[in-house]
C-alpha positions in Angstrom: -2.5 55.0 141.8 0.8 53.8 142.3 1.3 52.3 145.9 3.9 55.0 146.7 1.7 57.6 145.9 -0.8 56.9 148.6 -0.2 58.7 151.9 -1.6 57.4 155.3 -2.5 59.0 158.4 -1.6 56.3 161.0 -2.1 53.0 159.0 -5.8 53.0 158.6 -6.9 55.8 156.3 -6.0 55.6 152.5 -7.2 57.4 149.6 -8.3 54.9 147.0 -7.6 56.0 143.3 -11.4 55.9 142.7 -12.0 58.4 145.5 -9.2 60.5 144.4 -10.5 60.8 141.1 -14.1 61.6 142.4 -12.5 64.5 144.7 -10.3 65.6 141.8 -13.5 66.2 139.5 -14.9 68.3 142.5 -17.3 65.5 143.3 -17.1 63.4 146.2 -20.3 61.6 147.1 -21.5 60.7 150.7 -19.6 57.7 150.6 -16.3 59.5 149.9 -17.4 62.2 152.5 -18.0 59.5 155.1 -14.6 58.2 154.4 -13.1 61.7 155.0 -15.4 61.8 158.2 -13.4 58.9 159.5 -10.1 60.6 158.9 -11.0 63.6 160.2 -12.2 61.6 163.6 -8.7 60.4 163.6 -6.9 63.5 163.0 -9.1 65.2 165.6 -8.5 62.6 168.4 -4.8 62.6 167.5 -4.7 66.5 168.3 -6.7 65.8 171.5 -4.8 63.2 172.5 -1.5 65.4 172.4 -3.5 68.2 174.1 -4.4 65.6 177.0 -0.7 64.4 177.2 0.9 67.6 177.2 2.5 68.8 180.4 -0.8 70.5 181.8 -0.6 69.3 185.7 0.7 72.7 186.8 -1.5 74.8 184.8 -4.7 73.0 185.9 -3.6 73.2 189.2 -3.4 76.9 189.1 -7.3 76.9 188.3 -10.4 76.0 189.9 -11.1 73.1 187.7 -10.3 69.4 188.2 -7.6 67.7 186.3 -8.0 66.6 182.7 -8.1 63.1 183.6 -11.1 63.9 185.5 -13.1 64.9 182.8 -11.8 62.5 180.5 -12.9 59.7 182.8 -16.6 60.8 182.2 -16.5 60.8 178.6 -15.2 57.3 178.6 -18.0 56.5 181.0 -20.2 58.0 178.5 -18.6 56.4 175.4 -19.1 52.9 177.3 -22.9 53.9 177.7 -23.8 55.3 174.3 -20.6 55.4 171.8 -22.5 57.1 168.9 -23.0 60.6 171.5 -19.2 60.6 172.0 -18.5 59.7 168.5 -20.9 62.9 167.3 -19.7 65.1 170.2 -16.1 64.7 169.6 -16.4 65.0 165.6 -18.1 68.5 166.1 -16.1 71.4 164.4 -16.0 73.3 167.4 -13.9 70.5 169.3 -11.3 70.8 166.2 -11.1 74.8 166.6 -10.8 74.2 170.4 -8.1 71.6 170.2 -6.0 73.1 167.7 -6.2 76.6 169.4 -5.5 75.1 172.8 -2.7 72.8 171.7 -0.9 76.0 170.2 -1.1 77.7 173.4 0.2 74.8 175.4 3.1 74.3 173.1 4.1 77.9 172.4 2.6 79.8 175.3 1.6 83.0 173.6 0.5 85.8 175.9 -3.2 85.8 176.4 -5.4 87.7 179.1 -7.3 84.3 179.2 -5.9 81.7 181.5 -5.0 78.8 180.0 -7.3 76.7 182.3 -10.2 78.3 180.9 -9.6 76.9 177.3 -8.3 73.5 178.7 -11.5 73.4 180.7 -13.7 73.0 177.4 -12.9 69.0 177.8 -14.8 69.2 181.1 -17.8 71.2 179.3 -17.7 68.3 176.4 -17.6 65.6 179.4 -20.6 67.3 180.9 -22.6 67.4 177.6 -21.7 63.7 177.0 -23.0 62.5 180.5 -26.2 64.8 180.2 -27.1 63.3 176.7 -26.3 59.6 177.8 -28.1 59.9 181.1 -25.1 59.7 183.0 -25.2 60.8 186.7 -22.2 63.3 187.5 -21.5 66.4 189.0 -18.6 68.3 187.1 -17.3 72.0 187.0 -17.2 73.7 183.8 -15.7 77.1 182.8 -17.8 80.3 182.6 -16.6 83.2 180.2 -18.3 86.0 179.1 -21.0 85.3 181.8 -21.9 82.3 179.9 -21.7 78.4 180.6 -21.8 76.3 177.2 -22.6 72.8 177.3 -21.9 71.7 173.7 -24.6 70.5 171.7 -26.8 70.8 174.5 -27.2 74.7 175.5 -25.8 77.4 177.4 -26.7 78.9 180.7 -26.5 82.4 181.4 -25.2 83.3 184.8 -28.1 85.3 186.9 -27.3 88.7 188.0 -27.0 87.6 191.5 -24.2 85.1 190.6 -21.1 86.1 192.8 -18.1 86.2 190.4 -16.7 89.3 192.0 -14.2 91.1 189.9 -12.9 88.0 187.7 -13.8 87.8 184.2 -13.9 84.2 184.3 -15.2 81.6 186.6 -16.8 78.3 187.0 -20.4 76.4 187.2 -21.3 73.3 188.3 -23.1 70.6 186.2 -25.5 68.4 187.8 -26.4 65.9 185.1 -28.6 63.8 187.3 -31.1 66.7 188.2 -30.3 68.9 185.0 -29.2 71.9 186.9 -26.2 74.3 186.7 -25.4 76.2 189.6 -23.5 79.3 189.6 -21.9 81.1 192.7 -25.5 81.7 194.4 -27.7 81.0 191.7 -29.3 77.8 190.0 -30.3 77.5 186.2 -32.7 74.5 185.3 -31.6 73.0 181.8 -34.8 72.9 179.7 -36.4 74.6 176.9 -38.2 77.9 178.3 -36.2 77.9 181.5 -35.1 81.3 182.8 -31.5 81.8 182.0 -31.1 78.5 179.6 -31.0 78.7 175.8 -31.4 75.1 173.9 -28.8 74.5 171.0 -30.4 75.8 167.9 -30.9 73.3 165.3 -32.2 73.4 161.7 -33.8 70.3 160.2 -34.8 70.6 156.5 -35.6 68.1 153.6 -36.4 68.4 149.7 -37.3 65.3 147.8 -36.5 63.0 150.5 -32.8 64.2 151.1 -32.3 65.6 154.6 -30.2 68.5 155.9 -29.7 68.7 159.8 -27.3 71.6 161.1 -26.8 73.6 164.2 -27.0 77.0 164.3 -24.0 78.1 166.7 -24.4 81.2 168.5 -22.8 80.8 172.0 -20.0 78.3 171.6 -16.8 80.2 172.2 -15.0 77.8 169.6 -17.5 78.2 166.8 -15.4 80.9 165.2 -12.4 80.0 163.1 -10.9 83.3 163.6 -10.2 82.7 167.3 -12.3 82.4 170.5 -15.7 84.6 170.2 -18.2 86.0 172.6 -21.5 84.7 172.4 -23.8 86.2 170.0 -27.2 84.9 170.9 -29.7 84.6 168.0 -33.2 86.0 168.7 -36.2 84.0 167.9 -36.7 86.1 164.6 -33.2 85.6 163.3 -33.6 81.7 164.1 -36.7 81.6 161.8 -35.0 83.7 159.1 -32.3 81.4 159.2 -34.5 78.3 159.0 -36.5 79.9 156.3 -33.4 80.8 154.0 -31.9 77.3 154.8 -34.8 75.6 153.6 -34.9 77.3 150.4 -31.1 77.0 149.6 -31.5 73.3 150.4 -34.3 72.9 147.7 -32.1 74.5 145.0 -29.2 72.4 145.7 -31.3 69.4 145.7 -33.0 70.1 142.8 -30.0 71.2 140.6 -27.1 69.5 142.2 -28.3 66.5 144.2 -24.8 64.7 144.2 -23.5 67.7 145.9 -26.4 68.1 148.2 -26.1 64.5 149.4 -22.2 65.2 150.3 -23.0 68.2 152.1 -25.8 66.4 154.1 -23.2 63.7 154.8 -20.7 66.5 156.0 -22.0 69.5 157.3 -22.8 69.9 160.9 -22.7 73.5 162.0 -23.3 76.9 160.6 -21.9 79.6 162.8 -23.6 83.1 162.1 -21.4 86.2 162.0 -22.5 89.8 161.5 -23.8 90.6 158.0 -21.7 92.9 156.0 -23.2 94.6 152.9 -25.4 93.0 150.0 -23.2 91.0 147.6 -20.3 90.8 150.1 -21.3 87.8 152.5 -18.4 86.7 154.6 -18.1 83.1 154.9 -15.2 80.7 155.7 -14.0 77.2 156.5 -11.0 75.8 158.1 -9.0 72.6 157.9 -9.3 72.3 161.8 -13.2 72.5 161.5 -14.6 69.9 159.2 -18.3 70.1 159.1 -18.4 73.5 160.2 -19.1 76.8 158.2 -18.9 80.5 159.5 -21.0 82.8 157.6 -23.2 86.0 157.5 -26.9 86.0 156.8 -26.9 85.7 152.9 -28.9 88.0 150.5 -31.0 85.4 149.5 -31.4 81.4 148.9 -29.5 81.2 145.9 -26.4 83.0 147.7 -26.7 80.5 150.6 -26.8 77.7 148.1 -23.8 78.6 146.2 -21.8 79.4 149.7 -22.8 75.9 150.8 -21.1 74.7 147.6 -18.2 76.9 147.9 -17.4 76.2 151.5 -17.9 72.7 151.3 -15.5 72.6 148.6 -12.8 73.9 151.0 -14.1 71.2 153.6 -13.5 68.3 151.1 -10.1 69.5 150.0 -9.0 70.4 153.9 -9.5 66.8 154.7 -7.9 65.5 151.7 -4.6 67.5 152.6 -4.9 65.7 156.0 -3.9 62.6 153.9 -1.9 63.9 150.9 0.6 66.5 150.2 -0.6 68.5 147.3 1.9 71.5 147.2 5.6 72.1 147.7 5.6 75.6 149.2 8.2 78.2 148.1 7.7 80.8 151.2 8.9 83.4 149.1 6.5 83.2 146.2 3.0 84.5 146.1 0.5 84.6 143.4 -2.7 86.1 142.0 -6.2 85.0 142.3 -9.4 86.8 141.0 -11.0 86.5 144.6 -8.8 87.7 146.6 -7.3 91.2 147.5 -3.9 90.0 148.8 -0.9 87.9 147.1 -1.6 84.1 147.9 0.8 81.2 148.7 0.4 78.0 146.1 -1.7 76.0 149.1 -4.1 79.2 149.1 -4.4 79.1 145.5 -5.3 75.7 145.1 -8.0 75.9 147.9 -9.5 78.9 146.1 -9.3 77.1 142.5 -11.0 73.9 144.0 -13.6 76.0 145.9 -14.5 78.3 142.7 -14.5 75.2 140.5 -17.5 74.2 142.6 -18.8 77.5 142.5 -18.9 77.9 138.6 -20.2 74.6 138.2 -23.1 75.6 140.4 -23.7 78.7 138.2 -23.4 76.5 135.0 -26.5 74.5 135.9 -28.4 77.2 137.9 -28.5 79.8 134.9 -30.7 77.5 132.9 -33.1 76.6 136.1 -33.5 79.8 137.9 -36.1 82.3 137.8 -36.0 84.8 134.8 -35.1 87.8 137.0 -32.0 85.8 138.0 -30.6 84.6 134.4 -28.5 87.5 133.8 -26.7 87.3 137.2 -26.3 83.6 136.8 -24.8 84.0 133.2 -22.6 86.8 134.7 -21.4 84.7 137.7 -20.8 81.8 135.5 -18.7 83.6 132.9 -16.6 85.5 135.6 -15.6 82.6 137.7 -14.9 80.2 134.8 -12.4 82.9 133.7 -10.9 83.3 137.0 -10.8 79.8 138.1 -9.1 78.9 134.4 -6.5 81.5 134.8 -5.5 80.1 138.5 -5.3 76.7 137.4 -3.2 77.5 134.5 -0.9 79.2 137.0 -0.8 76.5 139.4 0.3 73.9 136.7 3.0 76.1 135.7 4.3 77.2 139.3 6.6 73.8 139.8 4.8 73.8 143.2 2.7 70.9 143.0 3.4 67.3 144.0 2.1 64.4 141.6 -1.2 64.5 143.4 -1.3 68.1 143.2 -0.8 67.9 139.5 -3.3 65.3 138.6 -6.0 67.1 140.7 -5.2 70.4 139.1 -5.1 69.0 135.6 -8.4 67.3 136.3 -10.0 70.5 137.6 -8.4 72.3 134.5 -10.1 69.8 132.0 -13.7 70.5 133.6 -13.1 74.1 133.7 -12.0 74.2 130.1 -15.4 72.6 129.1 -16.9 75.2 130.9 -15.0 77.8 128.6 -16.7 76.3 125.6 -20.2 76.7 126.9 -21.9 79.7 125.4 -22.6 82.9 127.3 -24.7 86.1 126.1 -22.6 88.7 124.7 -23.5 91.3 127.4 -22.8 89.2 130.5 -19.8 87.8 128.8 -18.3 91.5 128.4 -19.2 92.5 131.7 -17.5 89.4 133.4 -14.3 90.1 131.2 -14.0 93.8 132.1 -14.5 93.0 135.9 -11.8 90.4 135.5 -9.5 92.8 134.2 -10.6 95.5 136.9 -9.8 93.3 139.7 -6.4 92.0 138.4 -5.3 95.7 137.8 -6.6 97.1 141.2 -4.5 94.0 142.9 -1.4 95.0 140.6 -1.6 98.8 141.6 -2.0 98.1 145.3 0.2 94.9 145.7 3.0 95.2 143.2 6.3 97.0 144.3 8.4 98.9 141.7 12.0 98.9 142.7 13.1 102.5 143.4 15.9 102.3 140.9 13.3 101.2 138.3 11.0 104.3 139.1 14.0 106.6 138.9 14.8 105.2 135.1 11.1 106.0 134.3 11.4 109.5 135.6 14.4 110.3 134.2 13.7 109.0 130.6 10.3 110.8 130.6 12.1 114.3 131.7 14.3 113.6 128.8 11.6 112.6 126.3 13.0 109.2 125.8 11.1 106.0 125.6 9.5 104.5 128.6 12.3 101.9 130.1 9.7 99.5 131.0 10.9 97.1 133.8 10.7 93.4 133.3 8.1 92.1 135.3 10.4 89.3 136.8 11.9 92.4 138.6 9.0 93.4 140.4 7.9 91.8 143.9 4.8 92.1 145.7 4.2 93.0 149.2 3.8 89.9 151.6 1.2 91.6 153.9 -0.4 94.3 151.9 -2.6 96.9 153.0 -5.4 96.5 150.5 -9.0 97.9 150.2 -11.9 96.4 148.7 -11.3 95.7 145.1 -14.7 94.7 143.9 -16.9 98.1 144.4 -17.6 98.1 140.6 -18.7 94.3 140.5 -20.9 94.8 143.4 -22.5 97.5 141.5 -22.8 95.3 138.6 -24.6 92.8 140.6 -27.0 95.5 141.8 -27.5 96.6 138.3 -28.5 92.9 137.3 -30.8 91.9 140.2 -32.0 94.9 141.8 -32.5 97.7 139.1 -34.9 99.7 141.2 -32.1 100.4 143.7 -29.5 100.8 140.8 -31.8 103.5 139.4 -31.5 105.3 142.8 -27.7 105.4 142.7 -28.1 106.8 139.0 -30.6 109.4 140.3 -28.1 110.5 142.9 -24.9 108.9 142.4 -23.0 111.0 144.9 -24.7 108.7 147.5 -23.7 105.4 146.3 -20.7 105.1 148.8 -23.3 104.9 151.8 -24.4 101.7 150.2 -21.5 100.3 148.4 -18.3 100.9 150.4 -15.7 101.9 147.6 -17.9 103.0 144.9 -18.0 106.7 143.6 -20.3 108.5 141.2 -18.0 107.5 138.3 -18.5 103.7 138.9 -22.3 104.2 138.7 -21.8 105.8 135.3 -19.3 103.0 134.3 -21.7 100.1 135.1 -24.7 101.9 133.8 -22.5 101.7 130.3 -22.3 105.7 130.2 -18.3 105.5 129.7 -17.8 109.1 128.5 -19.7 110.3 131.7 -17.3 107.5 133.8 -14.1 109.0 132.2 -14.6 112.6 133.1 -15.7 111.5 136.7 -12.7 109.5 137.1 -10.4 112.4 135.8 -12.1 114.7 138.2 -11.7 111.9 141.2 -8.0 111.8 140.2 -7.4 115.8 140.0 -8.6 116.0 143.6 -6.7 112.7 144.8 -4.0 111.6 142.4 -3.2 108.5 144.2 -6.5 107.1 144.0 -6.0 103.6 142.8 -9.7 103.1 142.2 -9.9 105.7 139.9 -6.7 105.3 138.0 -7.9 101.6 137.1 -11.3 102.9 136.5 -9.9 105.5 133.9 -8.4 102.8 132.1 -11.5 100.8 131.8 -13.4 103.6 130.3 -10.9 105.2 127.7 -12.4 105.2 124.4 -10.9 102.9 121.9 -9.6 100.8 124.9 -8.4 97.7 123.1 -5.8 99.5 121.0 -5.3 102.3 123.2 -2.0 102.5 124.6 -3.1 104.7 127.8 -5.7 102.0 128.6 -3.1 99.4 128.3 -0.9 100.9 131.0 -3.7 101.7 132.9 -5.2 98.3 133.2 -2.1 96.1 132.4 0.8 98.1 134.3 -1.2 100.3 136.7 1.7 100.1 139.3 4.1 101.7 137.0 1.8 104.8 136.3 1.1 105.2 139.8 4.8 105.2 140.7 5.8 107.9 138.2 2.7 110.0 139.3 3.9 109.5 142.8 7.1 111.5 141.9 5.1 114.2 140.3 5.7 117.5 141.9 4.5 121.1 141.4 7.5 122.0 139.7 7.5 118.7 137.5 3.7 118.2 136.9 2.7 115.0 135.2 -0.7 114.3 133.6 -2.1 111.0 134.3 -3.2 110.5 130.7 0.1 111.4 129.2 2.0 109.4 131.5 -0.1 106.4 130.8 0.0 106.7 126.9 3.8 107.1 127.0 4.1 104.1 129.2 1.7 102.0 127.5 3.3 103.0 123.9 6.5 101.1 124.9 4.9 98.1 126.7 5.8 94.7 124.8 3.1 93.3 122.7 2.5 90.4 124.5 2.6 90.5 128.3 1.5 87.2 129.7 0.6 86.6 133.3 3.7 85.8 135.4 3.7 82.5 137.1 4.6 84.0 140.4 5.8 87.0 142.2 8.6 87.3 144.8 7.4 88.5 148.2 8.9 91.3 150.1 
């Protein structure tokens, strides 16, 4: 790599050519992750330093806590006694989230009902934790919010009912590190497992073939959630046991099938922050550039889902750390792109993040389909076929976007070579066809929801239809997308397909009483059940009925195209799947005096679509 292509953080951190190549291939072993940890340490301490050096004297003076210098002095003393403790403590993902969140508050002063001293006071809680863990004797006040005083990595004390906070939603508690006590106004909680009012930090230790994974389950720390400060969500004993069990099972899968990735995850992952579960096959998970080593996620459907989620999120972690060292995209704020894993239009930076993560996901399914239990093979083949197709499209789009730097082009090109190799791998016909259809489904739904057709173009279409003239199909360069779309779930048929592939008895219940499917799969309908079951004729009639009742039902509009007989050459299907936004726009102009039949409109538009309709590089956001 040329010297002028190497970016620096300060003067210490460089990306070597070998490390860059390893990361570009989606690998990044434990040595590379260790180097990323060092750069992330510098980034995080830089943010903390800027926070501590901000003009906060007046802010802290308005609250009940001592100045930030008092807390920092305790951290310095603890560091002198045991630097490993303070290093580990300040490297926590919660610290990254806290520092970035609080620095934004200090610099921009956004409105909040939380006093700024409460956020700033987290440094006092860190200092108290360092004192306890290094055996330093101090007394230090820390913030209390939501009735809980959190001592990061140590545990949390819940204020007893007789603690006197008055009507204030926030308060303080004093940590006595020498005696292991936390005193509230009028009450005391002793630190220690099983003590009333005290909860130990929840840790998960598991091992497979000599490779250890050690993570915390963050359930009380206010800064565990990437989306913003969060109230405690304590895990009960049964939940902790379930998490420990499924993490152990997922870890065994990763070590068996993806040992290099497992070793990298073990070197980098520190915290899992559980959130409320959603529906099956719709697990919530997220990572952030401010929280290297932390993953926000809901409880998985099974160990395989957790294993692939860890791969997915740690891909984000590695790329996020690399982005603190190198610039990979040149963002054009007015341009957005399609990604097969998102419902909203994405900027180039978001597109690259997703492509990097799903390249890892595709690699997971490539191997897992050959090593999983027989009952999981069909799902694994389907997931592999789906994500290699979606990732390939996004990587090609990125390379054609003109928004990549030299580093970004090299990384994207390396990933594309890898994914194109995946495309050459055989997949059974049934799973391949299902994946292809559901990729078309998502893209069509995305277009119907997000693409904005200019009023003038709609008027031209309506006028031409009234005159019996050919459809004046607008060039896609004249279309735009909403910058902040109101988009619903676009994966209902894909979720139903996963039920059919892995939970056939549940899917049989849907078939027996299809009218109830929406209670289990949000956004799904009886027609979807028929479509996934392979009864396209029944599905077609069902979508027509649904459109008769709700002409603007986008989900049924696309479903109608997917279930059209003779779909590959049918003009109506071409329009409903390829240009659904045009069909929707014309139908929206239909009135009782000028009624329109959706199939006739689609057939008319489809008959005049260009024979070749390649995916555009990007869309203008409005």
